[in-house]
Jmol script that loads the backbone (N, CA, C; Angstrom):
load data "model"
ATOM      1  N   MET A   1     -54.834 -60.453  30.925  1.00  0.00           N
ATOM      2  CA  MET A   1     -56.382 -59.770  30.269  1.00  0.00           C
ATOM      3  C   MET A   1     -56.914 -58.638  31.768  1.00  0.00           C
ATOM      4  N   ASP A   2     -57.010 -59.276  32.563  1.00  0.00           N
ATOM      5  CA  ASP A   2     -57.804 -58.730  33.603  1.00  0.00           C
ATOM      6  C   ASP A   2     -57.148 -57.378  33.943  1.00  0.00           C
ATOM      7  N   ILE A   3     -55.969 -57.275  34.097  1.00  0.00           N
ATOM      8  CA  ILE A   3     -55.299 -55.627  33.654  1.00  0.00           C
ATOM      9  C   ILE A   3     -55.781 -54.815  32.797  1.00  0.00           C
ATOM     10  N   ILE A   4     -55.815 -55.353  31.526  1.00  0.00           N
ATOM     11  CA  ILE A   4     -56.255 -54.737  30.295  1.00  0.00           C
ATOM     12  C   ILE A   4     -57.680 -53.883  30.559  1.00  0.00           C
ATOM     13  N   LEU A   5     -58.768 -54.914  31.036  1.00  0.00           N
ATOM     14  CA  LEU A   5     -59.980 -54.743  31.193  1.00  0.00           C
ATOM     15  C   LEU A   5     -59.809 -53.555  32.373  1.00  0.00           C
ATOM     16  N   ARG A   6     -59.363 -53.351  33.434  1.00  0.00           N
ATOM     17  CA  ARG A   6     -59.561 -52.759  34.444  1.00  0.00           C
ATOM     18  C   ARG A   6     -58.826 -51.222  35.095  1.00  0.00           C
ATOM     19  N   ARG A   7     -58.237 -51.183  33.323  1.00  0.00           N
ATOM     20  CA  ARG A   7     -57.682 -49.782  32.760  1.00  0.00           C
ATOM     21  C   ARG A   7     -57.917 -48.725  33.971  1.00  0.00           C
ATOM     22  N   GLN A   8     -59.298 -48.416  33.555  1.00  0.00           N
ATOM     23  CA  GLN A   8     -60.026 -46.916  33.576  1.00  0.00           C
ATOM     24  C   GLN A   8     -60.193 -47.562  35.436  1.00  0.00           C
ATOM     25  N   GLU A   9     -60.485 -48.616  36.559  1.00  0.00           N
ATOM     26  CA  GLU A   9     -60.507 -48.683  37.627  1.00  0.00           C
ATOM     27  C   GLU A   9     -59.260 -48.499  38.396  1.00  0.00           C
ATOM     28  N   PHE A  10     -58.236 -48.706  37.678  1.00  0.00           N
ATOM     29  CA  PHE A  10     -56.813 -48.088  37.919  1.00  0.00           C
ATOM     30  C   PHE A  10     -56.339 -46.819  38.240  1.00  0.00           C
ATOM     31  N   GLY A  11     -57.241 -45.938  36.829  1.00  0.00           N
ATOM     32  CA  GLY A  11     -56.990 -44.715  36.929  1.00  0.00           C
ATOM     33  C   GLY A  11     -57.591 -44.119  38.265  1.00  0.00           C
ATOM     34  N   MET A  12     -58.480 -44.441  38.225  1.00  0.00           N
ATOM     35  CA  MET A  12     -59.307 -44.271  39.849  1.00  0.00           C
ATOM     36  C   MET A  12     -59.095 -44.227  40.865  1.00  0.00           C
ATOM     37  N   ILE A  13     -58.313 -45.420  40.820  1.00  0.00           N
ATOM     38  CA  ILE A  13     -57.488 -45.710  42.274  1.00  0.00           C
ATOM     39  C   ILE A  13     -56.598 -44.560  42.380  1.00  0.00           C
ATOM     40  N   ARG A  14     -55.660 -44.624  41.492  1.00  0.00           N
ATOM     41  CA  ARG A  14     -54.294 -43.818  41.267  1.00  0.00           C
ATOM     42  C   ARG A  14     -54.871 -41.956  41.677  1.00  0.00           C
ATOM     43  N   ALA A  15     -55.948 -41.810  41.382  1.00  0.00           N
ATOM     44  CA  ALA A  15     -56.152 -40.512  41.440  1.00  0.00           C
ATOM     45  C   ALA A  15     -56.939 -40.272  42.939  1.00  0.00           C
ATOM     46  N   ILE A  16     -57.298 -41.300  43.391  1.00  0.00           N
ATOM     47  CA  ILE A  16     -57.818 -40.883  45.053  1.00  0.00           C
ATOM     48  C   ILE A  16     -56.545 -41.143  45.689  1.00  0.00           C
ATOM     49  N   GLY A  17     -55.458 -41.184  45.427  1.00  0.00           N
ATOM     50  CA  GLY A  17     -53.965 -41.332  45.687  1.00  0.00           C
ATOM     51  C   GLY A  17     -52.980 -42.763  46.221  1.00  0.00           C
ATOM     52  N   MET A  18     -53.486 -43.838  45.390  1.00  0.00           N
ATOM     53  CA  MET A  18     -52.441 -44.921  45.615  1.00  0.00           C
ATOM     54  C   MET A  18     -51.455 -44.708  44.828  1.00  0.00           C
ATOM     55  N   GLY A  19     -50.292 -45.203  45.235  1.00  0.00           N
ATOM     56  CA  GLY A  19     -49.075 -45.028  44.591  1.00  0.00           C
ATOM     57  C   GLY A  19     -48.533 -46.104  43.426  1.00  0.00           C
ATOM     58  N   LYS A  20     -47.776 -45.643  42.722  1.00  0.00           N
ATOM     59  CA  LYS A  20     -47.680 -46.859  41.258  1.00  0.00           C
ATOM     60  C   LYS A  20     -47.113 -48.211  41.976  1.00  0.00           C
ATOM     61  N   ASP A  21     -46.193 -48.115  42.911  1.00  0.00           N
ATOM     62  CA  ASP A  21     -45.437 -49.028  43.743  1.00  0.00           C
ATOM     63  C   ASP A  21     -46.838 -50.148  44.452  1.00  0.00           C
ATOM     64  N   GLU A  22     -47.171 -49.559  45.390  1.00  0.00           N
ATOM     65  CA  GLU A  22     -48.555 -49.890  45.555  1.00  0.00           C
ATOM     66  C   GLU A  22     -49.855 -50.777  44.751  1.00  0.00           C
ATOM     67  N   ILE A  23     -49.961 -50.044  43.297  1.00  0.00           N
ATOM     68  CA  ILE A  23     -51.177 -50.661  42.036  1.00  0.00           C
ATOM     69  C   ILE A  23     -49.660 -51.914  42.532  1.00  0.00           C
ATOM     70  N   ARG A  24     -48.719 -51.452  41.432  1.00  0.00           N
ATOM     71  CA  ARG A  24     -47.710 -53.266  41.070  1.00  0.00           C
ATOM     72  C   ARG A  24     -47.862 -53.661  42.118  1.00  0.00           C
ATOM     73  N   SER A  25     -47.438 -53.570  43.533  1.00  0.00           N
ATOM     74  CA  SER A  25     -47.688 -54.706  44.579  1.00  0.00           C
ATOM     75  C   SER A  25     -49.205 -55.839  44.562  1.00  0.00           C
ATOM     76  N   MET A  26     -49.971 -55.028  44.390  1.00  0.00           N
ATOM     77  CA  MET A  26     -51.786 -55.652  44.121  1.00  0.00           C
ATOM     78  C   MET A  26     -51.563 -56.529  43.132  1.00  0.00           C
ATOM     79  N   ILE A  27     -51.418 -55.603  42.070  1.00  0.00           N
ATOM     80  CA  ILE A  27     -51.683 -56.506  40.832  1.00  0.00           C
ATOM     81  C   ILE A  27     -50.509 -57.870  40.890  1.00  0.00           C
ATOM     82  N   LEU A  28     -49.560 -57.422  40.857  1.00  0.00           N
ATOM     83  CA  LEU A  28     -48.480 -58.774  41.550  1.00  0.00           C
ATOM     84  C   LEU A  28     -49.277 -59.806  42.753  1.00  0.00           C
ATOM     85  N   LYS A  29     -49.857 -59.328  43.725  1.00  0.00           N
ATOM     86  CA  LYS A  29     -50.291 -60.124  44.396  1.00  0.00           C
ATOM     87  C   LYS A  29     -51.625 -61.109  44.030  1.00  0.00           C
ATOM     88  N   GLU A  30     -52.276 -60.393  42.966  1.00  0.00           N
ATOM     89  CA  GLU A  30     -53.790 -60.499  41.950  1.00  0.00           C
ATOM     90  C   GLU A  30     -52.938 -61.863  41.259  1.00  0.00           C
ATOM     91  N   GLY A  31     -52.165 -61.596  40.696  1.00  0.00           N
ATOM     92  CA  GLY A  31     -51.365 -62.608  39.760  1.00  0.00           C
ATOM     93  C   GLY A  31     -50.646 -63.896  40.471  1.00  0.00           C
ATOM     94  N   LEU A  32     -50.151 -63.988  41.619  1.00  0.00           N
ATOM     95  CA  LEU A  32     -50.036 -64.637  42.660  1.00  0.00           C
ATOM     96  C   LEU A  32     -51.234 -65.468  42.651  1.00  0.00           C
ATOM     97  N   LEU A  33     -52.074 -65.239  43.434  1.00  0.00           N
ATOM     98  CA  LEU A  33     -53.069 -65.434  43.701  1.00  0.00           C
ATOM     99  C   LEU A  33     -54.050 -66.531  42.729  1.00  0.00           C
ATOM    100  N   TYR A  34     -54.164 -65.752  41.116  1.00  0.00           N
ATOM    101  CA  TYR A  34     -54.269 -66.742  40.052  1.00  0.00           C
ATOM    102  C   TYR A  34     -53.275 -67.738  39.702  1.00  0.00           C
ATOM    103  N   GLY A  35     -52.153 -67.953  40.445  1.00  0.00           N
ATOM    104  CA  GLY A  35     -51.409 -68.882  39.729  1.00  0.00           C
ATOM    105  C   GLY A  35     -51.594 -69.498  40.650  1.00  0.00           C
ATOM    106  N   VAL A  36     -52.219 -69.679  42.189  1.00  0.00           N
ATOM    107  CA  VAL A  36     -52.260 -70.274  43.323  1.00  0.00           C
ATOM    108  C   VAL A  36     -53.757 -71.345  43.208  1.00  0.00           C
ATOM    109  N   PHE A  37     -54.484 -70.783  42.477  1.00  0.00           N
ATOM    110  CA  PHE A  37     -55.996 -71.419  42.514  1.00  0.00           C
ATOM    111  C   PHE A  37     -55.596 -72.012  41.532  1.00  0.00           C
ATOM    112  N   SER A  38     -55.281 -71.311  40.314  1.00  0.00           N
ATOM    113  CA  SER A  38     -55.351 -72.260  39.114  1.00  0.00           C
ATOM    114  C   SER A  38     -54.693 -73.638  38.754  1.00  0.00           C
ATOM    115  N   SER A  39     -53.111 -73.197  40.361  1.00  0.00           N
ATOM    116  CA  SER A  39     -52.526 -74.810  40.199  1.00  0.00           C
ATOM    117  C   SER A  39     -53.538 -75.687  40.792  1.00  0.00           C
ATOM    118  N   ILE A  40     -54.210 -75.221  41.748  1.00  0.00           N
ATOM    119  CA  ILE A  40     -54.400 -76.363  43.105  1.00  0.00           C
ATOM    120  C   ILE A  40     -56.114 -77.048  41.849  1.00  0.00           C
ATOM    121  N   LEU A  41     -56.945 -76.071  41.161  1.00  0.00           N
ATOM    122  CA  LEU A  41     -57.949 -76.618  40.402  1.00  0.00           C
ATOM    123  C   LEU A  41     -56.972 -77.815  39.126  1.00  0.00           C
ATOM    124  N   GLY A  42     -56.247 -77.134  38.727  1.00  0.00           N
ATOM    125  CA  GLY A  42     -55.473 -78.076  37.798  1.00  0.00           C
ATOM    126  C   GLY A  42     -54.988 -79.179  38.412  1.00  0.00           C
ATOM    127  N   SER A  43     -54.524 -79.470  39.453  1.00  0.00           N
ATOM    128  CA  SER A  43     -53.791 -80.833  40.563  1.00  0.00           C
ATOM    129  C   SER A  43     -54.941 -81.275  40.491  1.00  0.00           C
ATOM    130  N   ILE A  44     -56.217 -80.801  41.177  1.00  0.00           N
ATOM    131  CA  ILE A  44     -57.198 -81.680  41.558  1.00  0.00           C
ATOM    132  C   ILE A  44     -57.682 -82.805  40.304  1.00  0.00           C
ATOM    133  N   MET A  45     -57.771 -81.863  38.600  1.00  0.00           N
ATOM    134  CA  MET A  45     -58.679 -82.154  37.874  1.00  0.00           C
ATOM    135  C   MET A  45     -57.320 -83.277  37.312  1.00  0.00           C
ATOM    136  N   GLY A  46     -56.294 -82.608  37.659  1.00  0.00           N
ATOM    137  CA  GLY A  46     -55.388 -83.816  36.885  1.00  0.00           C
ATOM    138  C   GLY A  46     -55.133 -85.041  37.487  1.00  0.00           C
ATOM    139  N   VAL A  47     -55.081 -85.388  38.783  1.00  0.00           N
ATOM    140  CA  VAL A  47     -55.085 -86.222  39.663  1.00  0.00           C
ATOM    141  C   VAL A  47     -56.284 -87.289  39.579  1.00  0.00           C
ATOM    142  N   VAL A  48     -57.867 -86.753  39.009  1.00  0.00           N
ATOM    143  CA  VAL A  48     -58.926 -87.285  38.916  1.00  0.00           C
ATOM    144  C   VAL A  48     -58.538 -88.034  37.353  1.00  0.00           C
ATOM    145  N   LEU A  49     -58.041 -87.367  36.635  1.00  0.00           N
ATOM    146  CA  LEU A  49     -58.008 -87.809  35.400  1.00  0.00           C
ATOM    147  C   LEU A  49     -56.759 -88.722  35.710  1.00  0.00           C
ATOM    148  N   HIS A  50     -55.764 -88.697  36.184  1.00  0.00           N
ATOM    149  CA  HIS A  50     -54.461 -89.878  36.265  1.00  0.00           C
ATOM    150  C   HIS A  50     -55.159 -91.383  37.181  1.00  0.00           C
ATOM    151  N   ILE A  51     -56.391 -90.676  37.325  1.00  0.00           N
ATOM    152  CA  ILE A  51     -56.999 -92.622  38.669  1.00  0.00           C
ATOM    153  C   ILE A  51     -57.848 -92.740  37.480  1.00  0.00           C
ATOM    154  N   ILE A  52     -58.327 -91.795  36.144  1.00  0.00           N
ATOM    155  CA  ILE A  52     -59.431 -92.696  35.841  1.00  0.00           C
ATOM    156  C   ILE A  52     -58.907 -93.163  34.699  1.00  0.00           C
ATOM    157  N   LEU A  53     -57.470 -92.697  34.081  1.00  0.00           N
ATOM    158  CA  LEU A  53     -56.589 -93.495  33.252  1.00  0.00           C
ATOM    159  C   LEU A  53     -56.200 -94.621  33.423  1.00  0.00           C
ATOM    160  N   TYR A  54     -55.468 -94.461  34.863  1.00  0.00           N
ATOM    161  CA  TYR A  54     -55.174 -96.284  35.596  1.00  0.00           C
ATOM    162  C   TYR A  54     -56.283 -96.833  35.391  1.00  0.00           C
ATOM    163  N   ASN A  55     -57.319 -96.574  35.753  1.00  0.00           N
ATOM    164  CA  ASN A  55     -57.742 -97.609  35.933  1.00  0.00           C
ATOM    165  C   ASN A  55     -58.851 -97.836  34.680  1.00  0.00           C
ATOM    166  N   ALA A  56     -58.885 -97.319  33.456  1.00  0.00           N
ATOM    167  CA  ALA A  56     -58.632 -98.208  32.617  1.00  0.00           C
ATOM    168  C   ALA A  56     -58.085 -98.939  31.507  1.00  0.00           C
ATOM    169  N   ILE A  57     -56.322 -98.917  32.152  1.00  0.00           N
ATOM    170  CA  ILE A  57     -55.606 -99.926  31.605  1.00  0.00           C
ATOM    171  C   ILE A  57     -54.925-101.049  32.654  1.00  0.00           C
ATOM    172  N   LYS A  58     -55.648-100.518  33.947  1.00  0.00           N
ATOM    173  CA  LYS A  58     -54.609-101.394  34.889  1.00  0.00           C
ATOM    174  C   LYS A  58     -55.023-102.972  34.298  1.00  0.00           C
ATOM    175  N   TYR A  59     -55.892-103.085  33.660  1.00  0.00           N
ATOM    176  CA  TYR A  59     -56.148-104.743  33.431  1.00  0.00           C
ATOM    177  C   TYR A  59     -55.701-105.252  32.186  1.00  0.00           C
ATOM    178  N   ASP A  60     -54.875-104.290  31.669  1.00  0.00           N
ATOM    179  CA  ASP A  60     -54.340-104.806  30.240  1.00  0.00           C
ATOM    180  C   ASP A  60     -52.950-104.733  30.377  1.00  0.00           C
ATOM    181  N   MET A  61     -52.255-103.956  31.513  1.00  0.00           N
ATOM    182  CA  MET A  61     -51.459-104.088  31.874  1.00  0.00           C
ATOM    183  C   MET A  61     -50.603-103.990  33.191  1.00  0.00           C
ATOM    184  N   ALA A  62     -49.341-104.392  33.583  1.00  0.00           N
ATOM    185  CA  ALA A  62     -49.364-104.557  34.871  1.00  0.00           C
ATOM    186  C   ALA A  62     -48.706-103.166  35.236  1.00  0.00           C
ATOM    187  N   VAL A  63     -49.437-102.440  36.057  1.00  0.00           N
ATOM    188  CA  VAL A  63     -49.207-100.957  35.851  1.00  0.00           C
ATOM    189  C   VAL A  63     -49.331-100.679  37.377  1.00  0.00           C
ATOM    190  N   HIS A  64     -48.553 -99.932  38.379  1.00  0.00           N
ATOM    191  CA  HIS A  64     -49.127 -99.504  39.756  1.00  0.00           C
ATOM    192  C   HIS A  64     -49.538 -98.034  39.675  1.00  0.00           C
ATOM    193  N   TRP A  65     -50.942 -97.638  40.578  1.00  0.00           N
ATOM    194  CA  TRP A  65     -50.854 -96.018  40.502  1.00  0.00           C
ATOM    195  C   TRP A  65     -49.688 -95.978  41.802  1.00  0.00           C
ATOM    196  N   PHE A  66     -49.512 -94.625  41.390  1.00  0.00           N
ATOM    197  CA  PHE A  66     -48.836 -93.668  42.141  1.00  0.00           C
ATOM    198  C   PHE A  66     -49.374 -92.276  42.599  1.00  0.00           C
ATOM    199  N   PHE A  67     -49.072 -91.506  43.446  1.00  0.00           N
ATOM    200  CA  PHE A  67     -49.577 -90.511  43.503  1.00  0.00           C
ATOM    201  C   PHE A  67     -48.678 -88.981  43.154  1.00  0.00           C
ATOM    202  N   PRO A  68     -48.715 -88.482  42.065  1.00  0.00           N
ATOM    203  CA  PRO A  68     -47.820 -87.629  40.818  1.00  0.00           C
ATOM    204  C   PRO A  68     -47.759 -86.661  41.899  1.00  0.00           C
ATOM    205  N   TRP A  69     -46.254 -86.999  43.225  1.00  0.00           N
ATOM    206  CA  TRP A  69     -46.285 -85.314  43.560  1.00  0.00           C
ATOM    207  C   TRP A  69     -45.182 -84.538  42.865  1.00  0.00           C
ATOM    208  N   LYS A  70     -44.204 -85.390  42.482  1.00  0.00           N
ATOM    209  CA  LYS A  70     -43.372 -84.790  41.700  1.00  0.00           C
ATOM    210  C   LYS A  70     -43.924 -83.556  40.209  1.00  0.00           C
ATOM    211  N   SER A  71     -44.961 -84.287  39.458  1.00  0.00           N
ATOM    212  CA  SER A  71     -45.394 -83.632  38.576  1.00  0.00           C
ATOM    213  C   SER A  71     -46.073 -82.116  38.826  1.00  0.00           C
ATOM    214  N   ILE A  72     -47.336 -83.018  40.196  1.00  0.00           N
ATOM    215  CA  ILE A  72     -48.082 -81.778  40.971  1.00  0.00           C
ATOM    216  C   ILE A  72     -46.956 -80.765  41.514  1.00  0.00           C
ATOM    217  N   LEU A  73     -45.791 -80.561  41.621  1.00  0.00           N
ATOM    218  CA  LEU A  73     -45.495 -79.908  42.069  1.00  0.00           C
ATOM    219  C   LEU A  73     -44.777 -78.890  40.937  1.00  0.00           C
ATOM    220  N   GLU A  74     -44.266 -79.312  40.132  1.00  0.00           N
ATOM    221  CA  GLU A  74     -43.095 -79.162  38.357  1.00  0.00           C
ATOM    222  C   GLU A  74     -44.419 -78.152  38.430  1.00  0.00           C
ATOM    223  N   ILE A  75     -45.726 -78.483  38.227  1.00  0.00           N
ATOM    224  CA  ILE A  75     -46.449 -78.176  37.469  1.00  0.00           C
ATOM    225  C   ILE A  75     -47.307 -77.093  38.226  1.00  0.00           C
ATOM    226  N   PHE A  76     -47.300 -76.877  39.384  1.00  0.00           N
ATOM    227  CA  PHE A  76     -47.337 -75.872  40.436  1.00  0.00           C
ATOM    228  C   PHE A  76     -46.722 -74.551  40.001  1.00  0.00           C
ATOM    229  N   LEU A  77     -45.464 -74.921  40.360  1.00  0.00           N
ATOM    230  CA  LEU A  77     -44.289 -73.830  39.952  1.00  0.00           C
ATOM    231  C   LEU A  77     -44.361 -72.761  39.033  1.00  0.00           C
ATOM    232  N   VAL A  78     -44.689 -73.702  37.606  1.00  0.00           N
ATOM    233  CA  VAL A  78     -44.372 -73.278  36.315  1.00  0.00           C
ATOM    234  C   VAL A  78     -45.938 -72.426  36.025  1.00  0.00           C
ATOM    235  N   SER A  79     -46.940 -72.882  36.336  1.00  0.00           N
ATOM    236  CA  SER A  79     -48.244 -72.366  36.957  1.00  0.00           C
ATOM    237  C   SER A  79     -48.207 -70.551  37.224  1.00  0.00           C
ATOM    238  N   MET A  80     -47.507 -71.120  38.930  1.00  0.00           N
ATOM    239  CA  MET A  80     -46.993 -69.323  39.326  1.00  0.00           C
ATOM    240  C   MET A  80     -46.427 -68.873  38.708  1.00  0.00           C
ATOM    241  N   LEU A  81     -45.197 -69.236  38.050  1.00  0.00           N
ATOM    242  CA  LEU A  81     -44.656 -68.369  37.242  1.00  0.00           C
ATOM    243  C   LEU A  81     -44.936 -67.652  35.929  1.00  0.00           C
ATOM    244  N   MET A  82     -46.027 -68.337  35.400  1.00  0.00           N
ATOM    245  CA  MET A  82     -46.429 -67.829  34.292  1.00  0.00           C
ATOM    246  C   MET A  82     -47.548 -67.127  34.842  1.00  0.00           C
ATOM    247  N   CYS A  83     -48.063 -66.429  35.973  1.00  0.00           N
ATOM    248  CA  CYS A  83     -49.347 -65.888  35.919  1.00  0.00           C
ATOM    249  C   CYS A  83     -48.311 -64.791  36.736  1.00  0.00           C
ATOM    250  N   ILE A  84     -47.288 -65.116  37.354  1.00  0.00           N
ATOM    251  CA  ILE A  84     -46.543 -63.707  37.936  1.00  0.00           C
ATOM    252  C   ILE A  84     -45.967 -62.813  36.331  1.00  0.00           C
ATOM    253  N   LEU A  85     -45.216 -63.525  35.755  1.00  0.00           N
ATOM    254  CA  LEU A  85     -44.835 -62.949  34.777  1.00  0.00           C
ATOM    255  C   LEU A  85     -45.720 -62.417  33.601  1.00  0.00           C
ATOM    256  N   ALA A  86     -47.219 -63.252  33.897  1.00  0.00           N
ATOM    257  CA  ALA A  86     -48.320 -62.457  33.026  1.00  0.00           C
ATOM    258  C   ALA A  86     -48.533 -61.251  33.441  1.00  0.00           C
ATOM    259  N   SER A  87     -48.502 -61.139  34.198  1.00  0.00           N
ATOM    260  CA  SER A  87     -48.852 -59.872  35.147  1.00  0.00           C
ATOM    261  C   SER A  87     -47.934 -58.554  35.156  1.00  0.00           C
ATOM    262  N   ILE A  88     -46.339 -59.229  35.125  1.00  0.00           N
ATOM    263  CA  ILE A  88     -45.235 -58.346  35.168  1.00  0.00           C
ATOM    264  C   ILE A  88     -45.038 -57.518  34.233  1.00  0.00           C
ATOM    265  N   GLY A  89     -45.617 -58.662  32.717  1.00  0.00           N
ATOM    266  CA  GLY A  89     -45.984 -57.900  31.323  1.00  0.00           C
ATOM    267  C   GLY A  89     -46.518 -56.721  30.851  1.00  0.00           C
ATOM    268  N   HIS A  90     -47.909 -56.667  31.210  1.00  0.00           N
ATOM    269  CA  HIS A  90     -49.029 -55.670  31.585  1.00  0.00           C
ATOM    270  C   HIS A  90     -48.860 -54.294  32.696  1.00  0.00           C
ATOM    271  N   LEU A  91     -47.727 -55.000  33.552  1.00  0.00           N
ATOM    272  CA  LEU A  91     -47.378 -53.454  34.712  1.00  0.00           C
ATOM    273  C   LEU A  91     -46.427 -52.209  34.172  1.00  0.00           C
ATOM    274  N   LYS A  92     -45.779 -52.548  32.939  1.00  0.00           N
ATOM    275  CA  LYS A  92     -44.712 -51.825  32.313  1.00  0.00           C
ATOM    276  C   LYS A  92     -45.811 -50.720  31.636  1.00  0.00           C
ATOM    277  N   ARG A  93     -46.987 -51.444  31.206  1.00  0.00           N
ATOM    278  CA  ARG A  93     -47.386 -50.289  30.356  1.00  0.00           C
ATOM    279  C   ARG A  93     -48.374 -49.517  31.026  1.00  0.00           C
ATOM    280  N   LEU A  94     -48.913 -49.958  32.077  1.00  0.00           N
ATOM    281  CA  LEU A  94     -49.883 -49.130  32.819  1.00  0.00           C
ATOM    282  C   LEU A  94     -49.607 -47.909  33.731  1.00  0.00           C
ATOM    283  N   PRO A  95     -48.618 -47.316  34.135  1.00  0.00           N
ATOM    284  CA  PRO A  95     -48.027 -46.316  34.702  1.00  0.00           C
ATOM    285  C   PRO A  95     -47.874 -45.425  33.768  1.00  0.00           C
ATOM    286  N   SER A  96     -47.700 -45.770  32.482  1.00  0.00           N
ATOM    287  CA  SER A  96     -46.954 -44.726  31.120  1.00  0.00           C
ATOM    288  C   SER A  96     -48.584 -44.239  30.934  1.00  0.00           C
ATOM    289  N   THR A  97     -49.420 -44.446  31.439  1.00  0.00           N
ATOM    290  CA  THR A  97     -50.899 -43.867  30.779  1.00  0.00           C
ATOM    291  C   THR A  97     -51.263 -42.752  32.218  1.00  0.00           C
ATOM    292  N   SER A  98     -51.658 -41.104  31.835  1.00  0.00           N
ATOM    293  CA  SER A  98     -51.873 -40.779  32.732  1.00  0.00           C
ATOM    294  C   SER A  98     -53.171 -41.125  33.103  1.00  0.00           C
ATOM    295  N   ILE A  99     -53.623 -40.416  34.594  1.00  0.00           N
ATOM    296  CA  ILE A  99     -54.562 -40.854  35.436  1.00  0.00           C
ATOM    297  C   ILE A  99     -56.358 -40.319  34.621  1.00  0.00           C
ATOM    298  N   ILE A 100     -56.043 -39.308  33.875  1.00  0.00           N
ATOM    299  CA  ILE A 100     -56.867 -38.529  33.078  1.00  0.00           C
ATOM    300  C   ILE A 100     -57.617 -39.736  32.193  1.00  0.00           C
ATOM    301  N   ASP A 101     -56.191 -39.942  31.255  1.00  0.00           N
ATOM    302  CA  ASP A 101     -56.670 -40.510  30.132  1.00  0.00           C
ATOM    303  C   ASP A 101     -57.339 -42.369  30.340  1.00  0.00           C
ATOM    304  N   SER A 102     -56.525 -42.419  31.678  1.00  0.00           N
ATOM    305  CA  SER A 102     -57.252 -43.992  31.834  1.00  0.00           C
ATOM    306  C   SER A 102     -58.447 -43.838  32.566  1.00  0.00           C
ATOM    307  N   ILE A 103     -59.051 -43.005  32.891  1.00  0.00           N
ATOM    308  CA  ILE A 103     -60.592 -42.816  33.438  1.00  0.00           C
ATOM    309  C   ILE A 103     -61.180 -42.655  32.532  1.00  0.00           C
ATOM    310  N   ARG A 104     -61.137 -41.954  31.806  1.00  0.00           N
ATOM    311  CA  ARG A 104     -61.579 -41.145  30.468  1.00  0.00           C
ATOM    312  C   ARG A 104     -61.445 -42.111  29.236  1.00  0.00           C
ATOM    313  N   ASP A 105     -60.799 -43.420  29.755  1.00  0.00           N
ATOM    314  CA  ASP A 105     -60.956 -44.547  28.665  1.00  0.00           C
ATOM    315  C   ASP A 105     -62.013 -45.289  28.092  1.00  0.00           C
ATOM    316  N   VAL A 106     -62.836 -45.491  27.233  1.00  0.00           N
ATOM    317  CA  VAL A 106     -64.259 -46.262  27.367  1.00  0.00           C
ATOM    318  C   VAL A 106     -64.271 -47.279  26.333  1.00  0.00           C
ATOM    319  N   ASP A 107     -63.317 -48.689  26.634  1.00  0.00           N
ATOM    320  CA  ASP A 107     -63.267 -49.411  25.076  1.00  0.00           C
ATOM    321  C   ASP A 107     -64.571 -50.368  25.091  1.00  0.00           C
TER     322      ASP A 107
END
end "model"
wireframe off; spacefill off
backbone 0.3
color backbone group
């Protein structure tokens, strides 16, 4: 969604001389950054929820709390992949528009 909303900004960046490969690299790095931050935030919230749920059921059942390393790693990797794939999907449409049209575009 960020790429669609920033179409005019990318047009200006291209107008001052940034190449398509550099824009592509910048957008992929932003996608990677979104993936890292969302994974970290999601992992923290997930562990807190895991502890809350454990405390709610530990008296009713004989369960032992463990740190969910494997689940966190799996979700971290999936989140990174999803953010990068979302960035790549919109990158295909970005260079096809002319610089002037993308600068004039007011949505």
